[in-house]
DSSP file (Angstrom, degrees, kcal/mol; ACC not computed):
  #  RESIDUE AA STRUCTURE BP1 BP2  ACC     N-H-->O    O-->H-N    N-H-->O    O-->H-N    TCO  KAPPA ALPHA  PHI   PSI    X-CA   Y-CA   Z-CA
    1    1 A M              0   0    0      0, 0.0     2,-0.1     0, 0.0     0, 0.0   0.000 360.0 360.0 360.0 145.7  -40.9  -53.4 -107.9
    2    2 A S     >  -     0   0    0      1,-0.1     4,-2.5     4,-0.0     5,-0.2  -0.416 360.0-106.8 -84.7 166.5  -37.6  -54.7 -108.9
    3    3 A N  H  > S+     0   0    0      1,-0.2     4,-2.6     2,-0.2     5,-0.2   0.867 121.2  55.3 -59.9 -36.9  -34.5  -54.5 -106.8
    4    4 A L  H  > S+     0   0    0      2,-0.2     4,-2.5     1,-0.2    -1,-0.2   0.912 108.8  46.5 -64.5 -42.9  -33.1  -51.8 -109.1
    5    5 A E  H  > S+     0   0    0      2,-0.2     4,-2.6     1,-0.2    -2,-0.2   0.899 112.3  50.7 -66.8 -40.0  -36.2  -49.7 -108.6
    6    6 A N  H  X S+     0   0    0     -4,-2.5     4,-2.4     2,-0.2    -2,-0.2   0.920 111.4  48.2 -61.6 -43.6  -36.1  -50.2 -104.8
    7    7 A L  H  X S+     0   0    0     -4,-2.6     4,-2.7     2,-0.2    -2,-0.2   0.923 111.2  50.7 -62.0 -44.8  -32.4  -49.2 -104.8
    8    8 A R  H  X S+     0   0    0     -4,-2.5     4,-2.4     1,-0.2    -2,-0.2   0.932 111.8  46.8 -59.2 -48.0  -33.2  -46.1 -106.9
    9    9 A E  H  X S+     0   0    0     -4,-2.6     4,-2.5     1,-0.2    -1,-0.2   0.888 112.2  51.1 -62.5 -39.9  -36.0  -45.1 -104.5
   10   10 A S  H  X S+     0   0    0     -4,-2.4     4,-2.5     2,-0.2    -2,-0.2   0.921 110.6  47.7 -64.2 -44.4  -33.8  -45.7 -101.5
   11   11 A V  H  X S+     0   0    0     -4,-2.7     4,-2.3     2,-0.2    -2,-0.2   0.908 112.6  49.3 -63.5 -42.4  -31.0  -43.6 -102.9
   12   12 A I  H  X S+     0   0    0     -4,-2.4     4,-2.5    -5,-0.2    -2,-0.2   0.923 111.5  49.0 -63.3 -44.0  -33.4  -40.8 -103.8
   13   13 A E  H  X S+     0   0    0     -4,-2.5     4,-2.4     1,-0.2    -2,-0.2   0.904 111.3  49.6 -63.2 -41.7  -34.9  -40.9 -100.3
   14   14 A Q  H  X S+     0   0    0     -4,-2.5     4,-2.7     2,-0.2    -1,-0.2   0.906 110.8  50.2 -63.2 -41.2  -31.4  -40.8  -98.7
   15   15 A A  H  X S+     0   0    0     -4,-2.3     4,-2.4     2,-0.2    -2,-0.2   0.912 111.1  48.8 -63.7 -42.2  -30.5  -37.8 -100.9
   16   16 A H  H  X S+     0   0    0     -4,-2.5     4,-2.5     2,-0.2    -2,-0.2   0.909 111.5  49.6 -63.8 -41.0  -33.6  -36.0  -99.9
   17   17 A E  H  X S+     0   0    0     -4,-2.4     4,-2.5     2,-0.2    -2,-0.2   0.916 110.8  49.1 -64.9 -43.3  -33.0  -36.7  -96.2
   18   18 A K  H  X S+     0   0    0     -4,-2.7     4,-2.6     1,-0.2    -1,-0.2   0.908 111.3  50.9 -61.5 -41.2  -29.4  -35.4  -96.5
   19   19 A G  H  X S+     0   0    0     -4,-2.4     4,-2.4     2,-0.2    -2,-0.2   0.913 110.0  48.9 -62.3 -43.3  -30.7  -32.3  -98.3
   20   20 A R  H  X S+     0   0    0     -4,-2.5     4,-2.6     2,-0.2    -2,-0.2   0.907 111.8  49.4 -62.8 -41.6  -33.2  -31.7  -95.5
   21   21 A M  H  X S+     0   0    0     -4,-2.5     4,-2.5     2,-0.2    -2,-0.2   0.909 111.4  48.5 -65.1 -42.1  -30.6  -32.1  -92.8
   22   22 A K  H  X S+     0   0    0     -4,-2.6     4,-2.7     2,-0.2    -1,-0.2   0.903 111.4  51.1 -63.7 -40.3  -28.2  -29.7  -94.6
   23   23 A L  H  X S+     0   0    0     -4,-2.4     4,-2.6     2,-0.2    -2,-0.2   0.928 111.4  46.7 -62.6 -45.8  -31.1  -27.2  -94.9
   24   24 A L  H  X S+     0   0    0     -4,-2.6     4,-2.3     2,-0.2    -2,-0.2   0.901 113.2  49.6 -62.8 -41.2  -31.9  -27.5  -91.2
   25   25 A D  H  X S+     0   0    0     -4,-2.5     4,-2.3     2,-0.2    -2,-0.2   0.921 112.3  47.2 -64.1 -44.3  -28.2  -27.1  -90.3
   26   26 A S  H  X S+     0   0    0     -4,-2.7     4,-2.5     1,-0.2    -2,-0.2   0.907 111.2  51.6 -64.1 -41.9  -27.8  -24.1  -92.6
   27   27 A K  H  X S+     0   0    0     -4,-2.6     4,-2.7     1,-0.2    -1,-0.2   0.907 109.6  50.0 -61.9 -41.8  -31.0  -22.5  -91.2
   28   28 A K  H  X S+     0   0    0     -4,-2.3     4,-2.7     2,-0.2    -2,-0.2   0.920 110.7  49.6 -63.3 -43.2  -29.7  -23.0  -87.6
   29   29 A K  H  X S+     0   0    0     -4,-2.3     4,-2.5     2,-0.2    -2,-0.2   0.915 112.7  47.2 -61.7 -43.1  -26.4  -21.4  -88.5
   30   30 A I  H  X S+     0   0    0     -4,-2.5     4,-2.6     2,-0.2    -2,-0.2   0.920 112.9  48.9 -64.5 -44.1  -28.1  -18.4  -90.1
   31   31 A D  H  X S+     0   0    0     -4,-2.7     4,-2.5     2,-0.2    -2,-0.2   0.911 112.0  48.9 -62.3 -42.5  -30.5  -18.1  -87.1
   32   32 A D  H  X S+     0   0    0     -4,-2.7     4,-2.3     2,-0.2    -2,-0.2   0.921 112.4  47.8 -63.1 -44.3  -27.5  -18.2  -84.7
   33   33 A E  H  X S+     0   0    0     -4,-2.5     4,-2.7     2,-0.2     5,-0.2   0.907 111.1  51.9 -62.6 -42.3  -25.6  -15.6  -86.7
   34   34 A F  H  X S+     0   0    0     -4,-2.6     4,-2.8     1,-0.2    -2,-0.2   0.934 110.4  47.6 -59.4 -47.4  -28.7  -13.4  -86.8
   35   35 A E  H  X S+     0   0    0     -4,-2.5     4,-2.4     2,-0.2    -1,-0.2   0.887 112.3  49.9 -63.2 -39.2  -29.1  -13.6  -83.0
   36   36 A M  H  X S+     0   0    0     -4,-2.3     4,-2.3     2,-0.2    -2,-0.2   0.937 113.0  45.5 -65.1 -46.3  -25.4  -12.9  -82.4
   37   37 A Q  H  X S+     0   0    0     -4,-2.7     4,-2.5     2,-0.2    -2,-0.2   0.905 112.8  51.4 -62.9 -41.6  -25.5   -9.8  -84.7
   38   38 A K  H  X S+     0   0    0     -4,-2.8     4,-2.4    -5,-0.2    -1,-0.2   0.914 109.9  49.7 -60.6 -43.9  -28.8   -8.6  -83.1
   39   39 A S  H  X S+     0   0    0     -4,-2.4     4,-2.4     2,-0.2    -2,-0.2   0.904 110.8  49.5 -62.8 -42.6  -27.2   -8.9  -79.7
   40   40 A L  H  X S+     0   0    0     -4,-2.3     4,-2.4     2,-0.2    -2,-0.2   0.912 111.2  49.2 -63.4 -42.8  -24.1   -7.0  -80.8
   41   41 A I  H  X S+     0   0    0     -4,-2.5     4,-2.6     2,-0.2    -2,-0.2   0.919 111.3  49.4 -63.3 -43.5  -26.3   -4.2  -82.3
   42   42 A I  H  X S+     0   0    0     -4,-2.4     4,-2.7     1,-0.2    -2,-0.2   0.919 111.3  49.3 -62.3 -43.6  -28.4   -4.0  -79.1
   43   43 A K  H  X S+     0   0    0     -4,-2.4     4,-2.4     2,-0.2    -1,-0.2   0.906 111.6  49.1 -63.1 -41.2  -25.3   -3.8  -76.9
   44   44 A K  H  X S+     0   0    0     -4,-2.4     4,-2.3     2,-0.2    -2,-0.2   0.919 112.4  47.9 -63.6 -43.2  -23.8   -1.0  -79.1
   45   45 A K  H  X S+     0   0    0     -4,-2.6     4,-2.6     2,-0.2    -2,-0.2   0.909 111.7  49.9 -64.2 -42.0  -27.1    0.9  -79.0
   46   46 A E  H  X S+     0   0    0     -4,-2.7     4,-2.4     1,-0.2    -1,-0.2   0.906 111.0  49.3 -63.3 -41.2  -27.3    0.6  -75.3
   47   47 A A  H  X S+     0   0    0     -4,-2.4     4,-2.4     2,-0.2    -1,-0.2   0.899 111.5  49.3 -64.4 -40.6  -23.7    1.7  -74.9
   48   48 A E  H  X S+     0   0    0     -4,-2.3     4,-2.5     2,-0.2    -2,-0.2   0.910 111.6  48.4 -65.4 -42.3  -24.4    4.7  -77.1
   49   49 A H  H  X S+     0   0    0     -4,-2.6     4,-2.5     2,-0.2    -2,-0.2   0.905 111.4  50.6 -63.7 -40.9  -27.5    5.6  -75.1
   50   50 A E  H  X S+     0   0    0     -4,-2.4     4,-2.4     2,-0.2    -2,-0.2   0.911 110.5  49.3 -63.1 -42.9  -25.6    5.3  -71.9
   51   51 A R  H  X S+     0   0    0     -4,-2.4     4,-2.3     1,-0.2    -2,-0.2   0.926 112.5  47.2 -62.4 -45.1  -22.8    7.6  -73.2
   52   52 A K  H  X S+     0   0    0     -4,-2.5     4,-2.5     1,-0.2    -2,-0.2   0.887 110.7  52.4 -64.8 -38.6  -25.3   10.2  -74.3
   53   53 A L  H  X S+     0   0    0     -4,-2.5     4,-2.4     2,-0.2    -1,-0.2   0.921 110.1  47.7 -63.3 -44.1  -27.1   10.0  -71.0
   54   54 A K  H  X S+     0   0    0     -4,-2.4     4,-2.4     2,-0.2    -2,-0.2   0.899 110.9  52.2 -62.9 -40.3  -23.9   10.6  -69.1
   55   55 A E  H  X S+     0   0    0     -4,-2.3     4,-2.3     1,-0.2    -2,-0.2   0.925 111.0  46.5 -61.7 -45.3  -23.1   13.5  -71.4
   56   56 A L  H  X S+     0   0    0     -4,-2.5     4,-2.6     1,-0.2    -2,-0.2   0.885 110.7  52.8 -65.1 -38.6  -26.5   15.1  -70.7
   57   57 A Q  H  X S+     0   0    0     -4,-2.4     4,-2.5     2,-0.2    -2,-0.2   0.905 109.3  49.3 -63.7 -40.5  -26.1   14.5  -67.0
   58   58 A Q  H  X S+     0   0    0     -4,-2.4     4,-2.3     2,-0.2    -2,-0.2   0.919 111.5  48.8 -64.1 -43.3  -22.7   16.3  -67.1
   59   59 A K  H  X S+     0   0    0     -4,-2.3     4,-2.6     1,-0.2    -2,-0.2   0.911 111.5  50.3 -62.0 -42.0  -24.2   19.2  -69.0
   60   60 A Y  H  X S+     0   0    0     -4,-2.6     4,-3.0     1,-0.2    -2,-0.2   0.917 109.8  50.3 -62.2 -43.7  -27.0   19.4  -66.6
   61   61 A Q  H  X S+     0   0    0     -4,-2.5     4,-2.5     2,-0.2    -1,-0.2   0.894 111.0  49.3 -62.9 -39.7  -24.7   19.4  -63.6
   62   62 A I  H  X S+     0   0    0     -4,-2.3     4,-2.5     2,-0.2    -2,-0.2   0.943 113.8  45.1 -64.2 -47.7  -22.6   22.2  -65.2
   63   63 A I  H  X S+     0   0    0     -4,-2.6     4,-2.4     1,-0.2    -2,-0.2   0.920 113.6  50.2 -62.6 -43.6  -25.7   24.3  -65.8
   64   64 A F  H  X S+     0   0    0     -4,-3.0     4,-2.2     1,-0.2    -1,-0.2   0.911 111.6  47.9 -61.4 -43.3  -27.0   23.6  -62.4
   65   65 A Q  H  X S+     0   0    0     -4,-2.5     4,-2.5     2,-0.2    -1,-0.2   0.890 110.1  52.6 -65.9 -38.9  -23.7   24.6  -60.8
   66   66 A Q  H  X S+     0   0    0     -4,-2.5     4,-2.4     1,-0.2    -2,-0.2   0.911 109.5  49.2 -62.6 -41.8  -23.6   27.8  -62.9
   67   67 A L  H  X S+     0   0    0     -4,-2.4     4,-2.3     2,-0.2    -2,-0.2   0.903 110.7  49.9 -64.2 -40.9  -27.0   28.7  -61.7
   68   68 A K  H  X S+     0   0    0     -4,-2.2     4,-2.5     2,-0.2    -2,-0.2   0.914 110.6  50.5 -62.8 -42.1  -26.1   28.1  -58.1
   69   69 A N  H  X S+     0   0    0     -4,-2.5     4,-2.5     2,-0.2    -2,-0.2   0.912 110.8  48.4 -63.1 -42.5  -23.0   30.3  -58.6
   70   70 A K  H  X S+     0   0    0     -4,-2.4     4,-2.6     2,-0.2    -1,-0.2   0.895 110.7  51.7 -63.9 -39.3  -25.0   33.1  -60.1
   71   71 A E  H  X S+     0   0    0     -4,-2.3     4,-2.0     2,-0.2    -2,-0.2   0.918 110.7  47.6 -63.9 -43.2  -27.5   32.8  -57.2
   72   72 A R  H  X S+     0   0    0     -4,-2.5     4,-2.2     2,-0.2    -2,-0.2   0.914 112.0  50.5 -62.9 -42.7  -24.7   33.1  -54.7
   73   73 A Q  H  X S+     0   0    0     -4,-2.5     4,-2.4     1,-0.2    -2,-0.2   0.916 110.1  49.6 -62.8 -42.2  -23.2   36.0  -56.5
   74   74 A S  H  X S+     0   0    0     -4,-2.6     4,-1.8     1,-0.2    -1,-0.2   0.863 111.3  48.8 -68.0 -33.9  -26.5   37.8  -56.6
   75   75 A T  H  X S+     0   0    0     -4,-2.0     4,-0.8     2,-0.2    -1,-0.2   0.851 111.6  50.3 -73.0 -32.1  -27.0   37.2  -52.8
   76   76 A L  H  < S+     0   0    0     -4,-2.2     3,-0.4     2,-0.2    -2,-0.2   0.893 111.2  48.7 -68.9 -39.3  -23.5   38.5  -52.1
   77   77 A V  H  < S+     0   0    0     -4,-2.4    -2,-0.2     1,-0.2    -1,-0.2   0.883 109.8  51.5 -67.3 -38.9  -24.1   41.6  -54.2
   78   78 A S  H  <        0   0    0     -4,-1.8    -1,-0.2     1,-0.2    -2,-0.2   0.661 360.0 360.0 -76.4 -14.3  -27.4   42.4  -52.5
   79   79 A K     <        0   0    0     -4,-0.8    -1,-0.2    -3,-0.4    -2,-0.2   0.472 360.0 360.0 -79.4 360.0  -25.9   42.1  -48.9
């Protein structure tokens, strides 16, 4: 091979290596962004589930208290 051909091959190899490095860097950035978005979505869903659970617990407590009050009223009436 001539020096010119060697130089050409070297330049092509360097370009390919730079391309591979850019591809790996871009893939890492995309993966990191994906994980961050996934984490945010999970946190939002967990917060929503927690809010709904508290809401249901409050409704249950109200219903339970109403039943206790009715029970007390019925025992007072029957005395």
